[in-house]
N, C-alpha and C positions, 0 to 999 in steps of 0.2 A: 741278553738283550739281542733283539733281531734288528737288522737294518734292511729296509725295503728301498730299492732304487728302481727308477724307471725313466725312460726318455724315448722319444720317437726314433732317434738314431743311435741308441745305446749299443755299444760293441762289447763282445766278450772280453777283449783286452782291458777295456775300461772297468768292467766288473771285477776282473782279477786285480787291478790296481786298487780299487776301492776296498776289496776284501783284504789286501795286504795292509792298507792304511788302518783298517778296522781290526786287524789282528785275528782274522779267521780264514779258514779254508773251506768252510761249509757253505757252499753256494747252491741254492735251489732255484730252478727256473719256475717263475710264476706264469710268464707268457714270453713271446719272442722279444718283448721290450721291457720286461720287468723281472727282477730277481729278489730273492730273500736271502740275506746273509745271516746265518744263525751263529750265535755266540760272539757277536761283534762287540768290540769295546768302543764306547762313545768317546770321540775326540774331535778337536777342531779341524784337524787335517782333512777329514772326510768332507766337512762342510765347505772348506776352501776348494778342494778338488771338484766337488760336484757343482759348486757355484760358478766356477770358471768355465765349465763345460755344459752348463744348463741341464744338469741331471737332477731330477726331483728325488728327494730322499726323505725317509721318515724312520725315526728310532721307535721301535715297537717292543714293549715288554714281552718276554716269552709267553706264549699262550694267547696273546691278544691278537685278534684278527680284525681287519677292516669291517667285516660283516657284523661284528659285535658292537660297533660304535653306534650310538643313538643319534648323534648330530655331528656332521662333518661340514665345516664351512671353509671355502677357499675360492680363489679366483679360478675361473674355469677356462683358461686359455690353454687347454690340453693337459692340465695337471693330472687328472685321473681318467680323462675320457679315453685314452688309449689303452688303459687296463681294462 
């Protein structure tokens, strides 16, 4: 499972903490504000951490890319605009 995280003010230390919570060390930079964490283990601690810090996150099956989605619906108050 991959975990994608992004936020306007996302810091490397926060990404490191999210990776620790998700049980992975495989961090890939998508942009200066977005990261993909490969081999992440889904758990509630990630949601709690991200929610408190206003970090957007998405669990993505390995091999799945946002470009491959046919329909994506969300509020647009910066959710994917910065990516």
